[in-house]
C-alpha positions as CSV (number, residue, x, y, z in Angstrom):
1,X,93.6,26.5,-7.8
2,X,91.9,24.2,-5.3
3,X,88.9,26.6,-5.2
4,X,88.6,26.6,-8.9
5,X,88.7,22.8,-9.0
6,X,85.8,22.7,-6.5
7,X,83.8,25.2,-8.4
8,X,84.4,23.3,-11.7
9,X,83.4,20.1,-10.0
10,X,80.1,21.7,-8.9
11,X,79.5,23.5,-12.1
12,X,80.6,20.6,-14.3
13,X,78.4,18.0,-15.8
14,X,75.5,17.2,-13.5
15,X,76.3,20.3,-11.4
16,X,72.9,21.9,-12.1
17,X,71.1,18.7,-11.3
18,X,73.0,18.5,-8.1
19,X,71.9,22.0,-7.1
20,X,68.3,21.2,-7.9
21,X,68.4,18.0,-5.9
22,X,69.9,19.9,-3.0
23,X,67.3,22.6,-3.2
24,X,64.5,20.0,-3.3
25,X,65.9,18.2,-0.3
26,X,66.0,21.5,1.7
27,X,62.4,22.4,0.8
28,X,61.2,18.9,1.7
29,X,62.8,19.2,5.0
30,X,60.6,22.2,5.7
31,X,57.1,20.3,5.1
32,X,54.8,18.8,2.5
33,X,54.3,20.2,-0.9
34,X,50.9,21.6,-2.1
35,X,50.3,18.6,-4.3
36,X,50.8,16.2,-1.5
37,X,48.4,18.1,0.7
38,X,45.7,18.2,-2.0
39,X,46.1,14.4,-2.5
40,X,45.8,13.8,1.3
41,X,42.7,16.0,1.6
42,X,41.1,14.3,-1.3
43,X,41.7,10.9,0.3
44,X,40.3,12.1,3.6
45,X,37.2,13.4,1.8
46,X,36.6,10.1,0.1
47,X,36.9,8.2,3.4
48,X,34.6,10.7,5.2
49,X,32.0,10.4,2.3
50,X,32.1,6.6,2.5
51,X,31.7,6.6,6.3
52,X,28.8,9.1,6.1
53,X,26.9,7.1,3.5
54,X,27.3,3.9,5.5
55,X,26.1,5.6,8.7
56,X,23.1,7.1,6.8
57,X,22.2,3.7,5.4
58,X,22.3,2.1,8.8
59,X,20.2,4.8,10.3
60,X,17.6,4.6,7.6
61,X,17.5,0.8,7.9
62,X,16.9,1.1,11.6
63,X,14.2,3.6,11.1
64,X,12.4,1.3,8.7
65,X,12.7,-1.7,11.1
66,X,11.4,0.4,14.0
67,X,8.5,1.7,11.9
68,X,7.5,-1.8,10.7
69,X,7.8,-3.2,14.3
70,X,5.6,-0.4,15.6
71,X,3.0,-1.0,12.8
72,X,3.0,-4.8,13.5
73,X,2.5,-4.2,17.2
74,X,-0.3,-1.8,16.5
75,X,-2.0,-4.3,14.3
76,X,-1.8,-7.0,16.9
77,X,-3.2,-4.7,19.6
78,X,-6.1,-3.6,17.2
79,X,-6.8,-7.3,16.3
80,X,-7.0,-8.3,19.9
81,X,-9.2,-5.3,20.8
82,X,-11.6,-6.1,18.0
83,X,-11.8,-9.8,19.1
84,X,-12.7,-8.6,22.6
85,X,-15.4,-6.1,21.7
86,X,-16.9,-8.1,18.8
87,X,-16.9,-11.3,20.8
88,X,-19.3,-9.6,23.3
89,X,-22.1,-8.4,21.0
90,X,-25.4,-7.8,22.8
91,X,-28.6,-9.2,21.5
92,X,-30.6,-6.6,23.2
93,X,-33.7,-5.5,21.3
94,X,-33.7,-2.1,19.7
95,X,-35.6,0.7,21.5
96,X,-37.3,3.8,20.0
97,X,-36.7,7.4,21.1
98,X,-39.3,6.9,23.9
99,X,-37.5,3.8,25.2
100,X,-40.1,1.4,24.0
101,X,-39.1,-1.9,22.4
102,X,-39.2,-2.1,18.6
103,X,-40.1,-5.7,18.3
104,X,-37.4,-8.3,17.9
105,X,-34.9,-6.2,15.9
106,X,-31.4,-5.7,17.5
107,X,-28.8,-3.0,17.3
108,X,-26.6,-5.1,15.1
109,X,-26.3,-3.6,11.6
110,X,-23.6,-4.5,9.1
111,X,-22.6,-3.8,5.5
112,X,-19.4,-4.6,3.6
113,X,-17.8,-1.3,4.7
114,X,-19.3,-0.7,8.2
115,X,-20.7,-2.5,11.2
116,X,-22.6,-1.1,14.2
117,X,-23.5,-3.1,17.4
118,X,-24.3,-2.8,21.1
119,X,-21.8,-4.4,23.4
120,X,-19.7,-4.0,26.5
121,X,-16.5,-2.0,26.5
122,X,-13.5,-3.6,28.2
123,X,-13.1,-2.3,31.7
124,X,-9.6,-0.9,31.0
125,X,-10.8,1.0,27.9
126,X,-12.6,4.3,28.4
127,X,-15.4,4.3,30.9
128,X,-16.5,0.7,30.2
129,X,-20.1,-0.5,30.4
130,X,-22.7,-0.9,27.7
131,X,-22.0,1.1,24.6
132,X,-22.9,1.7,21.0
133,X,-19.9,0.7,18.8
134,X,-19.0,1.2,15.2
135,X,-16.2,0.0,12.9
136,X,-16.0,2.0,9.7
137,X,-13.5,3.0,7.0
138,X,-13.2,6.8,6.8
139,X,-11.0,7.9,3.9
140,X,-7.9,5.6,4.2
141,X,-8.3,5.1,8.0
142,X,-9.9,2.2,9.9
143,X,-11.8,3.9,12.7
144,X,-13.5,2.5,15.8
145,X,-16.2,4.7,17.4
146,X,-18.1,4.2,20.6
147,X,-20.7,6.1,22.7
148,X,-22.3,5.2,26.0
149,X,-25.8,3.6,25.7
150,X,-28.6,5.4,27.6
151,X,-32.1,4.3,27.8
152,X,-33.3,7.9,27.6
153,X,-31.4,8.3,24.3
154,X,-31.0,4.7,22.9
155,X,-29.8,5.7,19.4
156,X,-26.2,6.6,18.8
157,X,-25.0,10.0,17.6
158,X,-21.8,9.1,15.7
159,X,-20.9,12.8,15.0
160,X,-20.3,13.2,18.8
161,X,-18.9,9.8,19.5
162,X,-15.4,9.0,20.6
163,X,-13.2,7.9,17.7
164,X,-9.9,6.0,17.6
165,X,-7.8,5.2,14.5
166,X,-6.9,1.5,14.5
167,X,-4.8,1.7,11.3
168,X,-4.1,4.0,8.4
169,X,-3.0,3.8,4.8
170,X,-5.9,1.4,4.1
171,X,-6.2,0.3,0.5
172,X,-9.0,-2.3,0.8
173,X,-11.5,-3.2,3.6
174,X,-14.4,-5.6,3.6
175,X,-16.7,-7.2,6.1
176,X,-18.9,-10.3,5.8
177,X,-21.2,-12.1,8.2
178,X,-21.8,-15.8,8.7
179,X,-25.4,-17.0,8.7
180,X,-26.1,-20.4,10.2
181,X,-29.4,-22.2,9.8
182,X,-30.6,-25.8,10.0
183,X,-32.0,-25.7,6.4
184,X,-29.2,-23.9,4.5
185,X,-26.2,-24.5,6.7
186,X,-23.5,-21.9,6.9
187,X,-23.0,-19.1,4.4
188,X,-21.2,-15.7,4.3
189,X,-23.2,-12.6,3.6
190,X,-22.0,-9.1,2.6
191,X,-24.6,-7.4,4.8
192,X,-26.6,-8.0,7.9
193,X,-29.8,-6.5,9.3
194,X,-30.2,-3.6,6.9
195,X,-31.9,-2.9,3.7
196,X,-29.2,-4.8,1.7
197,X,-29.5,-7.9,4.0
198,X,-31.5,-11.0,3.4
199,X,-31.5,-11.9,7.1
200,X,-34.1,-11.0,9.7
201,X,-33.3,-8.1,12.0
202,X,-34.0,-10.3,15.0
203,X,-31.0,-12.5,14.5
204,X,-27.2,-12.0,15.1
205,X,-24.5,-13.5,12.9
206,X,-22.6,-16.5,14.3
207,X,-19.3,-15.0,13.1
208,X,-17.7,-12.0,11.3
209,X,-14.9,-11.9,8.8
210,X,-12.6,-8.9,8.3
211,X,-10.2,-8.3,5.5
212,X,-7.8,-5.4,5.7
213,X,-5.2,-4.4,3.2
214,X,-2.7,-1.5,3.7
215,X,0.0,0.1,1.6
216,X,2.7,-1.6,3.8
217,X,1.2,-5.0,4.4
218,X,-2.0,-6.8,5.0
219,X,-3.7,-7.9,8.1
220,X,-4.1,-11.6,8.6
221,X,-7.6,-12.8,7.7
222,X,-9.6,-12.2,10.8
223,X,-12.6,-14.4,11.7
224,X,-14.3,-13.5,15.0
225,X,-16.9,-16.0,16.4
226,X,-19.9,-14.5,18.3
227,X,-20.6,-16.9,21.1
228,X,-23.9,-18.7,20.7
229,X,-26.6,-18.3,23.3
230,X,-30.2,-19.5,23.4
231,X,-33.1,-17.1,23.2
232,X,-34.7,-16.6,26.6
233,X,-37.1,-14.3,28.5
234,X,-34.4,-11.5,28.8
235,X,-34.7,-11.0,25.0
236,X,-38.4,-10.4,25.1
237,X,-38.0,-8.0,28.0
238,X,-35.2,-6.0,26.4
239,X,-32.4,-7.5,28.6
240,X,-28.9,-7.9,27.2
241,X,-27.7,-11.2,25.7
242,X,-24.2,-11.6,24.5
243,X,-23.3,-13.6,21.4
244,X,-25.2,-14.8,18.4
245,X,-28.7,-16.3,18.8
246,X,-29.6,-19.7,17.5
247,X,-31.1,-19.9,14.1
248,X,-34.0,-22.0,13.0
């Protein structure tokens, strides 16, 4: 009688729910359900995805900063180098293939896209000494070339010259040359000493101006003064003179 009462109590109203609740409690005591595991894995995936995207963004930002810093440092080194070599332009008179003087013309020739000159390389760059030099835009690269000057072969061979890329991704490049005279004062010219120039071959400009634009930033406007020096006997004899000559 007592057993039947207990069975009726369990099987009575709410008895089935009681058994289901008991069964669920037993199963939960053994671990997580499949739905709970899927939810947990989805949350972990979202957290990992967010962390990965953040780390990737930080890495890309650092790479861009490093690239820009490296490019800025390269520009500064190139600018200082050009100031050094262009500030020591020689006024030595041009020689022919036999080593004879060609009058009062110098080795300085310039256009809006290229300039050639004779000067002294810095002692810590290459072999140093008197050299033919050239600054030219080749494709989208700003290239500096040099070749040792030899009296037995006074004219440069640019195909066999040493070349160094000063900057790349160039979108615009131009050169101009400052002429100074007592009659017309100072003026900037697009060419010097060649067929396009209105200046005599015997003179040197008093200054040069360089404008360089790249895809990732422009150079500061660069104006390089060529140190003035009076014409003397060394010019007539073919000796070197550094800097621009005085204009009449």
